[in-house]
C-alpha positions as MATLAB code, in Angstrom:
seq = 'MKARIHAAALVLLLVTSGCSAGSSATVAKDPGTLAIGYTAEPANFDFTRTDGAAIPQALLYNVYEGLVKLDADAKIVPLLAESWTVSPDGKTYDFKLRENAKFSNGAPFTAEDVKFSLMRVKTDWTVSIKSTMDVVDRVDVVAPDHARVVLTKPSNGWLFSLTSRLGAMFSPTGVADLANEPVGTGPYTVSSRRRGDSIVLKRNPGYWGTRPAYSTVVLKYIKDPTALNNALLSNGIDVISAITVPDSIPQFQGDDRFTVVEGTTNSEVTLAFNNARAPLNDVRVRRALSSAIDRKALLDTAWAGRGTLIGSMVPPTDPWYEDLSNAYPFDPAKAKALLAEAGQPNPSLRLRIPNLPYAVSAAQVVSSQLADVGVTVTIEPLDFPAVWLKQVFTDHDYDLSIIQHVEARDIVTFGKPKYYWGYDGKDVQQELAKADAGTPQEQVDAMRQVARRLSEDAAADWLFLFPNVIVAKNKVTGFVRNQVSESFDLTGLAPR';
ca = [
       7.018   -0.354   21.251;
       4.991    2.287   19.456;
       4.217    4.618   22.287;
       7.262    6.800   22.687;
       5.861    9.207   25.226;
       8.491   11.922   25.143;
       8.742   11.968   21.351;
       4.974   12.012   20.975;
       4.672   14.857   23.460;
       7.292   16.840   21.572;
       5.506   16.289   18.255;
       2.230   17.385   19.811;
       3.876   20.453   21.340;
       5.327   21.452   17.969;
       2.019   20.931   16.209;
      -0.062   22.925   18.659;
       2.476   25.714   19.180;
       2.943   26.515   15.485;
       6.619   25.584   15.404;
       6.549   23.287   12.396;
       5.367   22.995    8.831;
       1.655   22.270    8.945;
       1.288   23.934   12.331;
      -2.015   25.285   13.573;
      -0.882   28.836   12.902;
      -0.096   28.137    9.256;
      -3.264   26.179    8.610;
      -5.564   28.638   10.323;
      -4.201   31.706    8.528;
      -3.903   30.346    4.993;
      -7.044   28.820    3.452;
      -4.931   27.665    0.524;
      -2.964   25.311    2.754;
      -4.113   21.814    3.702;
      -2.369   19.771    6.406;
      -2.803   15.994    6.408;
      -1.612   13.668    9.164;
       0.022   10.311    8.430;
       1.713    7.685   10.602;
       4.344    6.063    8.343;
       6.955    8.452    6.975;
       8.856    7.750    3.732;
      12.492    6.836    4.273;
      13.278    8.833    1.126;
      11.544    9.792   -2.133;
      12.851    6.984   -4.357;
      10.206    4.286   -4.790;
      12.294    2.717   -7.562;
      14.799    1.467   -4.993;
      12.883    1.586   -1.705;
      10.061   -0.841   -0.945;
       7.023    0.013    1.142;
       3.857    2.058    0.729;
       4.805    5.392    2.286;
       6.541    6.901   -0.766;
       3.855    6.187   -3.405;
       1.223    7.163   -0.859;
       2.725   10.647   -0.811;
       3.999   11.046   -4.376;
       1.986    8.899   -6.792;
      -0.629   10.906   -8.778;
       0.443   13.971   -6.777;
       4.059   14.486   -7.897;
       4.520   11.571  -10.295;
       1.992   10.537  -12.914;
       1.698    7.548  -15.219;
       0.058    6.947  -18.543;
      -3.041    5.720  -16.702;
      -4.457    5.740  -13.178;
      -7.195    4.110  -11.120;
     -10.334    6.124  -10.511;
     -12.487    5.892   -7.402;
     -14.178    2.752   -8.746;
     -10.857    0.995   -9.445;
     -11.303    1.481  -13.197;
      -8.296    2.239  -15.402;
      -8.651    5.756  -16.827;
      -6.400    8.044  -18.913;
      -3.787   10.281  -17.317;
      -0.693   11.173  -19.365;
      -2.106    9.017  -22.142;
      -5.192   10.546  -23.705;
      -6.175    7.137  -25.084;
      -4.780    3.747  -26.031;
      -5.512    0.777  -28.241;
      -4.566   -2.874  -27.880;
      -3.760   -5.203  -30.775;
      -5.964   -8.285  -31.341;
      -3.224  -10.581  -30.000;
      -3.010   -8.543  -26.787;
       0.706   -7.881  -27.161;
       0.905   -4.341  -28.580;
      -0.317   -1.181  -26.858;
      -0.408    2.146  -28.680;
      -0.647    5.197  -26.416;
      -1.704    8.649  -27.641;
       0.061   11.082  -25.313;
      -0.942   14.500  -24.071;
       1.014   17.102  -25.990;
       1.055   19.852  -23.352;
       2.456   17.891  -20.393;
       5.896   18.677  -19.043;
       8.052   17.794  -16.077;
       8.493   20.133  -13.132;
      12.062   20.877  -14.283;
      10.667   22.221  -17.558;
      11.468   19.228  -19.769;
       8.606   18.313  -22.139;
       6.924   14.943  -21.732;
       7.174   12.839  -24.902;
       7.217    9.251  -26.074;
      10.966    9.222  -25.441;
      10.180    9.557  -21.738;
       7.747    6.644  -21.927;
      10.492    4.495  -23.416;
      13.022    5.721  -20.867;
      10.704    5.166  -17.902;
       9.352    1.717  -18.764;
      12.701    0.268  -19.812;
      14.342    1.799  -16.766;
      12.162   -0.371  -14.528;
      13.923   -3.399  -15.997;
      17.446   -1.977  -15.731;
      17.585    0.396  -12.755;
      14.768   -0.407  -10.370;
      15.524   -2.734   -7.459;
      12.188   -3.000   -5.589;
      10.469   -6.368   -5.449;
       7.555   -5.520   -7.755;
       9.804   -4.569  -10.704;
       9.443   -8.061  -12.200;
       5.949   -7.112  -13.370;
       7.644   -5.145  -16.148;
       9.626   -8.161  -17.383;
       6.867   -8.851  -19.898;
       7.812   -5.694  -21.851;
       9.838   -6.568  -24.942;
      10.421   -3.055  -26.238;
       9.021    0.464  -26.420;
       8.918    2.182  -29.816;
       8.828    5.951  -30.237;
       6.425    6.248  -33.171;
       6.101   10.028  -32.781;
       6.594   12.528  -29.938;
       2.963   11.965  -28.908;
       2.750    8.261  -29.792;
       4.424    5.475  -27.791;
       4.059    1.820  -28.719;
       4.729   -0.852  -26.092;
       5.277   -4.409  -27.310;
       4.960   -7.276  -24.828;
       6.560  -10.691  -25.100;
       3.169  -12.279  -24.414;
      -0.373  -11.153  -23.660;
      -0.731   -9.903  -20.090;
      -3.994   -9.001  -18.387;
      -2.129   -7.555  -15.455;
       0.326   -5.341  -17.304;
      -1.871   -2.313  -17.993;
      -3.222   -2.502  -14.444;
       0.362   -2.444  -13.149;
       0.875    0.882  -14.924;
      -1.601    2.457  -12.490;
       0.901    1.778   -9.700;
       4.328    3.280   -9.064;
       5.642    1.018  -11.843;
       3.965    3.257  -14.389;
       5.413    6.532  -13.088;
       6.953    8.649  -15.826;
      10.448   10.059  -15.402;
      12.592   12.409  -17.444;
      16.230   11.491  -18.157;
      17.016   14.966  -16.831;
      15.234   14.319  -13.531;
      16.638   11.089  -12.107;
      20.017   12.231  -10.762;
      18.822   12.324   -7.133;
      15.476   10.568   -6.861;
      15.867    9.986   -3.136;
      15.852   13.725   -2.457;
      14.592   15.569   -5.554;
      11.607   13.966   -7.282;
      10.831   15.392  -10.724;
       7.420   14.487  -12.121;
       4.601   15.825  -14.282;
       2.079   15.956  -11.448;
       0.015   18.800   -9.985;
       2.424   19.222   -7.053;
       6.162   19.455   -6.492;
       8.109   18.695   -3.328;
       8.980   22.058   -1.798;
      10.703   20.973    1.416;
      11.134   18.197    3.903;
      11.834   18.009    7.623;
      12.828   14.468    8.501;
      10.728   13.009   11.258;
       8.196   15.791   10.847;
       6.778   16.803    7.497;
       6.886   17.085    3.712;
       5.580   20.219    2.021;
       4.076   20.005   -1.465;
       3.527   23.132   -3.560;
       1.203   23.515   -6.518;
       3.071   22.990   -9.793;
       2.607   26.237  -11.774;
       3.315   24.471  -15.075;
       0.894   21.598  -14.558;
      -0.836   20.467  -17.740;
      -4.139   19.509  -16.145;
      -6.723   20.949  -13.797;
      -5.112   23.103  -11.158;
      -5.469   21.563   -7.681;
      -7.587   23.508   -5.215;
      -4.904   23.790   -2.543;
      -1.711   25.703   -3.295;
       0.161   24.006   -0.454;
      -0.297   20.586    1.125;
       1.637   19.676    4.257;
       2.077   15.967    4.885;
       2.533   15.777    8.639;
       4.055   12.573   10.092;
       3.029   11.695   13.636;
       3.642    8.100   14.704;
       1.818    8.200   18.015;
      -1.930    7.718   17.366;
      -3.027    9.830   20.324;
      -0.832   12.702   19.212;
      -2.187   12.306   15.680;
      -5.783   12.543   16.892;
      -4.960   15.480   19.152;
      -3.339   17.311   16.254;
      -6.688   17.267   14.438;
      -8.675   18.153   17.543;
      -6.369   21.110   18.262;
      -6.291   22.454   14.676;
      -2.723   21.320   14.056;
      -3.868   19.398   10.966;
      -7.000   19.334    8.824;
      -7.186   15.644    7.933;
      -6.146   12.271    9.340;
      -5.369   10.157    6.278;
      -6.202    6.904    8.045;
      -7.338    6.410   11.615;
      -4.926    4.031   13.338;
      -6.785    3.574   16.635;
     -10.427    2.590   16.049;
     -11.536    3.411   19.587;
     -11.052    7.073   18.720;
     -13.512    7.066   15.808;
     -16.674    7.691   17.908;
     -15.254   10.912   19.326;
     -15.031   12.320   15.814;
     -18.402   10.921   14.746;
     -19.979   12.711   17.681;
     -18.362   16.057   16.876;
     -20.072   18.174   14.216;
     -16.773   19.864   13.330;
     -15.613   16.703   11.560;
     -16.574   14.341    8.759;
     -15.762   10.627    9.040;
     -15.395    8.837    5.700;
     -15.542    5.044    5.944;
     -14.842    2.591    3.159;
     -12.677   -0.354    2.238;
      -9.104   -0.802    1.022;
      -6.770   -3.188   -0.778;
      -4.912   -3.611    2.507;
      -4.899   -7.179    3.725;
      -3.602   -7.381    7.294;
      -1.681  -10.611    6.997;
      -0.044  -12.932    9.464;
       2.915  -13.852    7.290;
       4.470  -17.288    7.623;
       8.059  -17.896    6.575;
       7.224  -20.892    4.401;
      10.910  -21.532    3.714;
      11.922  -21.968    7.358;
      11.212  -24.828    9.746;
       8.822  -25.511   11.322;
       6.664  -23.337    9.046;
       7.780  -25.236    5.960;
       5.378  -27.950    7.191;
       1.835  -27.285    5.984;
       0.454  -28.982    9.098;
       2.096  -26.349   11.297;
       0.749  -23.511    9.152;
      -2.738  -25.018    9.211;
      -2.466  -25.429   12.961;
      -1.635  -21.762   13.471;
      -4.503  -20.740   11.195;
      -6.905  -22.933   13.186;
      -5.668  -21.513   16.494;
      -6.578  -17.912   15.688;
     -10.053  -16.529   16.260;
     -10.027  -13.817   13.610;
     -13.380  -12.346   14.618;
     -12.153  -11.917   18.197;
      -8.890  -10.493   16.872;
     -10.726   -7.951   14.718;
     -12.953   -6.978   17.641;
      -9.922   -6.494   19.886;
      -7.404   -5.005   17.472;
      -9.742   -2.875   15.381;
     -13.012   -2.589   17.316;
     -14.747   -4.913   14.867;
     -14.210   -2.548   11.939;
     -12.811   -4.120    8.818;
     -13.718   -7.223    6.824;
     -12.878  -10.887    7.341;
     -11.808  -12.182    3.929;
      -9.612  -15.268    4.345;
      -7.515  -14.557    1.267;
      -5.276  -12.020   -0.481;
      -8.268  -10.808   -2.516;
     -10.314   -7.771   -1.443;
     -14.003   -7.439   -2.426;
     -13.138   -4.787   -5.025;
     -11.312   -7.379   -7.182;
     -13.352   -9.250   -9.846;
     -12.272  -12.691   -8.568;
     -13.173  -12.136   -4.922;
     -14.914  -14.865   -2.994;
     -15.326  -15.127    0.763;
     -12.828  -17.646    2.140;
     -12.986  -16.382    5.705;
     -14.393  -19.686    7.006;
     -11.680  -21.884    5.532;
     -10.056  -22.258    8.962;
     -12.695  -22.017   11.676;
     -11.382  -21.302   15.148;
     -10.549  -24.768   16.492;
      -7.835  -24.967   19.194;
      -8.249  -28.756   19.540;
      -7.563  -29.239   15.831;
      -4.579  -26.895   16.089;
      -3.055  -28.955   18.900;
      -3.650  -32.189   17.010;
      -1.965  -30.849   13.862;
       1.039  -29.614   15.849;
       1.381  -33.014   17.507;
       1.082  -34.768   14.156;
       3.851  -32.554   12.790;
       6.080  -33.376   15.756;
       5.940  -29.747   16.913;
       3.716  -29.749   20.013;
       5.403  -26.701   21.575;
       7.215  -24.632   18.946;
       8.821  -21.283   19.750;
       8.411  -18.610   17.095;
       9.558  -15.034   16.613;
       6.802  -12.622   15.610;
       8.627   -9.631   14.104;
       6.247   -6.766   13.416;
       6.333   -3.117   12.353;
       5.911   -0.774   15.303;
       2.560    0.450   14.026;
      -0.654    0.404   16.100;
      -2.602   -2.197   14.113;
       0.330   -4.631   14.120;
       1.077   -4.170   17.810;
      -2.579   -4.704   18.762;
      -3.010   -7.733   16.506;
       0.264   -9.266   17.693;
      -0.917   -9.307   21.302;
      -4.022  -11.277   20.304;
      -2.079  -13.683   18.073;
       0.487  -14.318   20.804;
      -2.210  -15.021   23.392;
      -4.245  -17.330   21.168;
      -1.213  -19.296   19.989;
      -0.063  -19.684   23.586;
      -3.362  -21.444   24.283;
      -2.348  -24.247   21.887;
       1.229  -24.532   23.163;
       3.044  -22.141   20.830;
       5.487  -19.722   22.443;
       5.548  -16.430   20.556;
       8.129  -13.736   21.112;
       6.935  -10.362   19.827;
       9.677   -8.152   18.386;
       8.514   -4.684   17.273;
      10.767   -3.211   14.575;
      10.999    0.392   13.447;
       8.950    0.872   10.296;
       9.666    1.188    7.482;
      13.468    0.977    7.517;
      14.210   -1.828    9.986;
      11.201   -4.026    9.169;
      11.868   -3.760    5.439;
      15.522   -4.658    5.880;
      15.271   -7.510    8.369;
      11.932   -9.123    7.478;
      11.131   -8.149    3.895;
      14.632   -8.189    2.431;
      16.614  -10.560    4.662;
      13.667  -12.915    5.427;
      14.860  -13.065    9.042;
      11.590  -13.955   10.739;
       9.198  -16.770   11.575;
       5.971  -14.769   11.709;
       5.121  -11.181   10.929;
       1.998   -9.037   10.762;
       1.896   -6.500    7.989;
      -0.671   -4.530    6.042;
      -0.171   -5.342    2.339;
      -1.496   -2.315    0.478;
      -0.598   -2.933   -3.163;
      -3.495   -3.693   -5.484;
      -3.770   -7.320   -6.677;
      -0.699   -8.321   -4.707;
      -1.778  -11.962   -4.569;
       0.662  -12.385   -7.477;
       3.554  -12.116   -4.994;
       2.823  -15.719   -3.990;
       4.021  -16.688   -7.456;
       7.517  -15.443   -6.616;
       9.491  -17.997   -4.555;
      12.116  -15.391   -3.604;
       9.517  -13.052   -2.128;
       9.610  -12.859    1.650;
       6.770  -15.375    2.028;
       9.222  -18.104    0.942;
       6.285  -19.842   -0.763;
       7.083  -22.003   -3.800;
       3.883  -23.482   -5.208;
       4.345  -24.623   -8.788;
       0.614  -24.986   -9.411;
       0.005  -21.462   -8.112;
       2.675  -20.159  -10.482;
       1.022  -21.992  -13.365;
      -2.451  -20.663  -12.509;
      -1.125  -17.121  -12.228;
       0.450  -17.434  -15.675;
      -2.824  -18.798  -17.060;
      -4.747  -15.919  -15.493;
      -2.455  -13.313  -16.964;
      -2.611  -14.710  -20.505;
      -6.239  -15.788  -20.681;
      -9.565  -14.210  -21.516;
     -11.230  -12.037  -18.866;
     -13.317  -14.988  -17.672;
     -10.292  -17.299  -17.682;
      -8.477  -14.716  -15.584;
     -11.273  -14.660  -13.016;
     -11.469  -18.464  -12.856;
      -7.705  -18.925  -12.535;
      -7.311  -16.219   -9.906;
     -10.055  -17.781   -7.799;
      -8.229  -21.072   -8.061;
      -5.025  -19.382   -6.897;
      -6.758  -17.938   -3.840;
      -8.282  -21.305   -2.966;
      -4.966  -23.130   -3.290;
      -3.153  -20.572   -1.143;
      -5.854  -21.078    1.454;
      -5.484  -24.868    1.301;
      -1.730  -24.503    1.733;
      -2.173  -21.986    4.558;
       0.495  -19.947    2.800;
      -0.369  -17.121    5.197;
      -3.217  -16.259    7.544;
      -5.276  -13.299    6.384;
      -6.453  -11.671    9.594;
      -8.725   -8.981    8.139;
      -9.063   -6.369    5.433;
      -8.156   -2.950    6.742;
     -10.955   -0.372    6.573;
     -10.442    3.042    5.057;
     -11.347    5.562    7.763;
     -10.529    9.188    7.016;
     -11.377   11.976    9.438;
     -11.398   15.566    8.250;
     -12.624   18.977    9.157;
     -15.967   19.676    7.535;
     -14.396   22.368    5.377;
     -12.461   19.741    3.356;
     -14.293   17.752    0.651;
     -13.516   15.391   -2.218;
     -12.313   12.267   -0.451;
     -12.445    8.889   -2.154;
     -14.379    6.468    0.047;
     -12.545    3.283   -0.961;
      -8.751    3.246   -1.091;
      -8.061    1.324   -4.301;
      -4.543    2.474   -5.231;
      -1.189    3.089   -3.567;
      -1.758    6.833   -3.708;
      -3.421    9.148   -1.240;
      -4.723   11.162   -4.165;
      -4.809   14.869   -3.385;
      -6.109   15.984   -6.754;
      -9.811   15.848   -5.879;
      -9.593   17.568   -2.482;
     -11.061   21.051   -2.175;
     -12.385   23.469    0.432;
     -16.134   23.494    0.951;
];
């Protein structure tokens, strides 16, 4: 499981003794250096071929930039594009580009790079979300500072998708070794990496925009939550990017050395069902499991009651949100009856989870509550991200899993039968298509219908929406309260 005592002790020793990047000695002596603690380390730097949230969390908006980005209110705002216009039929986007932007290897950023980057998603990317770019018909280079993107059909979701890793701009001269040497236009460059320990970002001296306040940012990776908290308490780091053990929050709230920032996220903690595998291909079994779980009790136990019960893949920051958390009230008797009706009174299921604190805690509650209705659950923690991504996400070798889905508006993944859910709902696919092509109001109506249908089908069980809880030394300011994008955006952080 998660708690690897010797490894955690070693990490803590290194942090507090000044023997690693982001050590207490470095942070204390250099006010231009910021050290931030994270739990999930990127397997590499190539988010074009590696799924998961850890890489864009570190690199998006910081090392790589897109034409647009999401601001703190989840609004699409300019980045490498100064402005854009959309044709009346919704199929043609004209982007006016910044003329002074360049890549960290010195190559200028032009419309040729927009064409290269967007078309490359279709030809070279392998991650699951690449299909969002299928709607692009072509990219025309009108002028060095003018790129025109032509879609095959109107798409409400396409511009929004450009705020994610899908919209990252690359230079043809900077893609030879994406796994190890990222080349972007962002305010930082990757200076060094120590696997299992840290990534060091340095301020990009040729950055086109506002110079970031910190010259060096150390991303410190500490899996053990106690060691992570102790690193902040002992001056080994300046910030915890996301608290992973809620019981520790009061100790920081009661200490005037620290600021606790609490908000919401896009991160639905989901009990995934393998809809393509028996017995979970029977909707009665899925509904039974959903009825057997007391989500309020689970949230209280796994995350000290912090977070939001939502009942769907839609967070409150999306325009089509509605509260579906009461769709499956806790009802063990109903769960047993549905299992009996399905001819599965005592199924045995494998619950394969990432070895991260929230998943481990939630899995214990799920296992106990399902046992009460006759379901035998075997919990199998898997190393995250590499092993979980390979065995569960890619190979679909699981019955149940618990995972925090962090991508914005990722409800659209239920429209992809080959996605690891194994869900193939033709009406959901049709409603998603209608939402993408329709007017803004038609999009809202169709997306609400999608969420309702997924709930009726018990396509998954949405346990709770993960809160955004950042803890930092008082000297650090500029945090975004709600986490609305894949990025842990460093650009607004500054010393007090």
